[in-house]
N, C-alpha and C positions, 0 to 999 in steps of 0.2 A: 462101525463107521470106518471106512478105509481112508487113510490120509497119509501124506508124505512127511508129517511132522508129529511131534508128540513127546520127544525125549525131555523137553524142558518142563512138561506139564505133569502134575501129580494126580489129576483126576480128569475124567472124560468131559468133553465139551457137552454142555446142555443140548439136548436134541433139538430144541427150538432154535437155539443159537446156531447149531450146526446147519440146520436146514436153511436158516437165513443167510448164512455165510456161503453155502455151497452154490456152485455154478454149473454143475454137470447137466442140469435140465436143459440148458441152452448152449453151453460150450461143447456139448458132445458132437455138434456138427463140425468141430475142428479135428476129428479123429484122424483124417487123412493128412492134414497139415502137421499135426503133432507127430505122427509117425514119420512123415517125410523129413521133418526137421531133426528128429532123433537119429534117423539113419545117417544124415549128413554129419551130425555131431559125432557119432561113433566112428564114422569113416575118418574124420579129422583126428580124433583121439588116437586111433591106431597109427595113423601116419606120423603123429608126433611122438610115438613111443609110449604113450600113456596107457594104452590098452594093447594086449597081445593080439596077434592075428586070429588066434582061436577064439578069444573073447569077442572080438569084432564079429566074426562069422556067426557065433552063437547068438549074439544080441540081434544082429540084422536078420538072421533067419527067424528068430522069435517075433520080431516086429513085423516082418512081412507076413508071417502066419496070422498074427492078430488082425492086420489089415485085410487079408483075404477072408478070414472068418467073419469079420464085421460086415464086409460088403456082400458076402454070400448069405448073411442072416443066421449063421450058426453060432455067433457070439453076440450076445445082447449087451449094450452099454447100459448098465443099471445105475440107479440113483443111490446105491449104498456107498458109492465113491463120491468124494468131495468135488472133483472136477475131472476133466478128460485126461489130464496129465497123471493123476493118481490112478485112474483106471488102467491106462496103458502100462504104467510101470508095475502096478500090482499084478496084472495078468502076465506080464513078461517074467517077473520073478517066479510066479507060480509055475510057469511053463519051463523055464530054463535054469532056475536056481541062482546060484551065487553070481554068475556073470551079469545077470539082470540088475543086480544091486549097483553095478558100476556105470549104468547108463547115465546117471545124473552127474557124473564127475565133471567138474568145471562149469557147471550150469546151475542157474537158479530158476525157480518158477517165474520170476519176474521177466527175465529175458526170454524164457520159453513161451510165455503167453504173449509177449510182445511180438515174437516171431510168428506164432500161429495166427495172430490177428492180422499181421501184415501179409502173410502168405495168402490167407483167405481173402482179404480185401483186394489184393493184387489180382487174383483170379476173377473176382466179381467186377473189377474195373474192366478187365479184358472182355468178359462175357457181356457186360452192359454195352461196351463200345461196339461189339459185333452186332448186337441187336439194333443199336442206333444206325449202324451201317445198312442193315436190312430195311429199316424204315426210310433211310435216305434213297435207297434203290427204288422203293415203292413210289416215293414222291417224284423221283426223276422220271420214272416211266409215265406217270400222269402228265408231267410237264412236256415230255416228248410228243405225247399224243394230243395235246390241247393248245398248241400255239395259236390256233385260230378260233378257240372257243371263247367267245366274248361274254363278259359278265360285268356287273357293276362293282366298282371299287367303292369302299365306304369310308367316311369319317363320321364320328359321333353316331354310328349306326344309321346314318343317312346316306342315300346313294349320292356319290360324288362325281366320279369320272369313270369312263369305261376302261377296263383292263381285260386281261385274258385269264383263264383258269391257270394256264402255265405260269403267268406272272404271279398270281396269287399264291400258288403252290411254292414258287421260288422263294417267297418270304419265309416259309417254313423250312425249306431246304437250308437257308442261311442259318436259321436258329439251331437246327439240329447239327449242322456242320460245326458251329461254334461249340456245341456240346461235345462233339467228337474231339475237337482240338483240345478242349479242357481235359477230357479223360486221358488223351494221349500224353499231355503234359504232366498230369498227375502221376501216371504210371512211371514216367522217368524220374520225377521228383521223389517218389516214395521208395524207389528201388535200391535201398541200402539195408544191410542185414544187421539186426540188433543182437543176434545170438553171439555170446561171448562177453556181453556187457555185465553178466552176473546179476547179483541183486541190485547193485548200483555202482560198484567200484571195480568192475572187472574181476579177474581171478589171478591167483599165483601160478596156476598151471600154464605151461608154455603152449597156449592155443595158437593155431594158425587161422585167424579170423578171415583173412582174405581167401583162403582155400575153402572154408565153410561157405562163404558168400558165393563163390563161384559154383560150388556144388548145387546151391539152391537157386541159381539163376539171377543173383543180385549183381549190381555193378560194383559193389564193394561193401565193407563193413561200415556201420555208423561210427563216428569219430569221437563221440562223447558218451560214456557208459551211462551217466545219469539221464541224459536226454534219450539215450537208446531204449531204456525201459519205461520211460514216462511220456514219450512222444505219441500223441494221437492226432497231430495236425493233419496227417494224410487222411484220417478217417473223417474229421470235420470237413476237410476239402471235398472228399468223396460225397458226403451227404449234401454238401452245398451244390456240387455238380448234379446230383440226382434231383435236388430241389428245382434246379433250373430246367432239367429235362422234363420234370413233371409240370412245371409252369408252362412250358411250350406245348406239351401234350394237352394240358388243360385249356389253353387258349384255342388250340386246334379243335378240341372236343366241343367247346362252346360254339364255334362256328358250324360244326357239323350238326349240332343239336338245332341251331337256328335254320340251317339249310334243309334239314329234314322236316321242319314244321310245315303245316298246311299253308301258311302264309308265303313261305319261300318256295318249297318244292324243288329245290335245286338238286337234291340227291335222293337216292333210294338205297337205304342200308340193307345189306344182305340179311335174309332171315336168320342166318346163323349167328348174327351179331345184334339181334333185336329180340324183344319180348313183347307179349300182348298184355292186355288188361284182363283181370278176372271178372270184370263186370261190363266193360265196353268193348264189344266185338270188333269195332272198326279200328281200334288203336294198334299202332306198331311203334313201340317205344325205343328210343336210342339209348338203351340201358348201359351198354359198354362205354359209350362216350360220357354218359352221366357219372358212371362209377369212376372212370379215370379222373374226371374233374373233381369228384369228391375225395378220392384217395390222395390227391395232391396235398391236402392239409395234413394227412397222416405222415407223409415224408417230411414236410416242413417241421412237424412236431418232433421227429427224431433228431433233426439238426439242432433245434432249440434245446432239446434235452441234453445232447452231448455238450454243446457249448456251455450250458449251465453247470453240468457236472464238472467240466474241466477248469472253469474260470477261477476257482479258489484253491486248487491243489498245489501245495508246495512240492519242491523236488525231494525225493525222486518218486518211487512208486508208492501209491496209497490205494487202499481197498476200494475207494470210491470208483476207481477206474474199471472195476468189474462191471459198472453200469454202462460201459461203452458198447456192450454187445447186443442186448435184447432189442432195443429200439433200432440199432443199426442193422441188425439182421432183418428185422421187419421192413425197414425202408428199402433195403436191397432187394428183398423178395417182391415187395410191392411195385417198385419202379421197373424191375425186370419184367414182371408179369404184365404191367400196363403197356410197356413198349411193344411187347410181343403181340398182345391182343389188339392194340391200336393198329399195328402194321397189317394184321389179318383183316381187320375191318376196312382199312383204306384200300387194300388190294382187291377187295370184293365189292366195293361201293360203285354204284352206277350214277353217273352224272347226267342230269337232264339239261343238255346243252341248249336246246331251243328255249326252255324256260329261263335259263340264265341270260340268254341274249335278249329275250323279250323284256325281262326285268330291267336290263340296262337301257333299252330303248325307251320304255315307258317311265323310267325314273329320271329322264332328262339329264343323263350323265354326259350328254354331248352339248349341254348348254354353254359351257366354257368355250368350246370350239366354235359355236355360233357367234359368240362375242369376239373371238379372235379373228373370225372371218371379216367382221365389220372393221376391226382395228387395222387389218391388212389392207383395207380399202379407204383408209384415212379417217375413220370415225374414232374420236377419243374414247379410251377404254371406259371411262366412267359413264359416258353416254351409251356405249355399246352394252354395258352391263345392264343399264336400265331398259334398253330396247328389248333385250333378250328376256329380261324378267317379265315384260308385258306379253311376249310371245308364249312364255311358259304358262302364264295365267290363262291365256286364250286356250291353250291345249288342255289344261286341266278342266276348264269349263266344258270343253267338247269331249273330253275323255279320249284324247288321241296323243300320239307322240309327236315330237318336233318334225320328224321326217315324214309325217302324214299330213301336216298342215299345208294347204294349198299356197302356191307362190304369191297369189294376190293378197293373201292375208299377211304374209311377210312384208310385202311392199306397202300395204296400208300403214303399217307401223314404221317402216323405214324403206324408202325407195332404192337404197343401195343394194338390197338383196337381188341376186340374179338366179337363174336356173341352177348354177353350179353350187348353190348352198346345200343341195341335197347330197352331192358328192362330198362336200366339205364336212358335213356332220354325220356321214355314215360311220358306223362303229369301226369298220375296217380302217377308214381314213383317220379317225380320231386316235386309234391305237397305233397304227403303223407309222404315223408321222412323228411319233415320240421315239427317236432313235438314239438318244444319249444312253450310254451304258447304265444299266440298272432300271431303265424304263421298260414299258410293256411292248413296245414296237417289235415286230417280228425280227427285224435286222438285229436289234440289240439283244433280243432274247436268244437268237441263234448263237451269238457270240458267248453269251453267258452259259448256255447249255454245253457248248464245247469245253468251257472251263470246268464246269461241274463234272462232265464225263471224264475229263483228263484227271481231275482230282480223285475221283472214285477209282479209276484204273490204277493210279499210282498207289493208292491205299491198298488195293488188292495185291499189287506187286510186293509192297513192303511186308504184307502179311506172310507171303510165301518165303 
């Protein structure tokens, strides 16, 4: 059993205890971050005169060789080691001898694991944010192409008022844009370097923590060593952000599942993102949307698990904090995969525009506009509400839409109606006269789209 400690102990750890304590089965995914952090640490130690130039070159050469061999598959990370830190250091010493024993100078596993987790999470935040950006681009493309695609807007899952597909998609653009802003803010808030915090109280070696932080792309070092080794707020925040991303994906998935049903027939999901039934040949199931909806609870569980783990931990580092990894890794992998798959599904989805428009017309989504027509001609709103209610009942009995009801039927119920009622309740009129910012009218939507495109362009410029 390869481990970094043991001088204090007179007998070997029980194998069951060792296995229970070990983390290499899951923290081996840190190998690149661990080596990157070690190279920065050694570079700083040489700069400060703690290591010689020759020692630095030997150690860095050895670390780079380990990284290359692991990535090429010629060096396996085996579970005879307690953790990834033990593996890297043991292999380094085996390869370069005495200089390798100086790698850990001025460093503890506590600040080392804190660094590795932060480096790994920082990369995951960036990767997730990039995937959210691709999803936003897919949504924006649908919006650009569907400013005049009319569909029913819903409340209580009841058809309410007419909107456009562009407007409906805009609601999800807003949700995922907020996710982007949260991830961007998290990246900035978490970008301080814990390396140099030691076990909990720093070190007597003359470390240059600002230099190490710069080498690793951080804005600066953490300012309290006890918090530096025990802070997992950024990870809780990331899992919270991922939970919101998943919630938004789940809501979107639920709508796609409904729209894909025989009753709606608003969309056709590409065969690549659907499955069939083993017994019913007519079925085409929205499995990706359903799995995204289902996996949302999995990410929520990771957030709850980490909050529960952290809630009773006194300062500074405690072994409980090893539980910050497995659930978090699973949540990161799950959310990233869901965003990527959902984007592909959305990009290949076909919208049945005629079906959407017919649903809006026959769902009486223009009833409010018929009432407004009367109000604008002097009828009290409460009376207008009752009149249009009678018209709707008549249409339901006949199986027709409001714009299919003859004018004489309108005038039987209320003589105020004139021929221009049909123009007033056309879906185009109903939508386009809603011109306040945030509404579905074409004029308002064109303004919003300009704002969205500018925001996305600025994001791309910042990335460069």
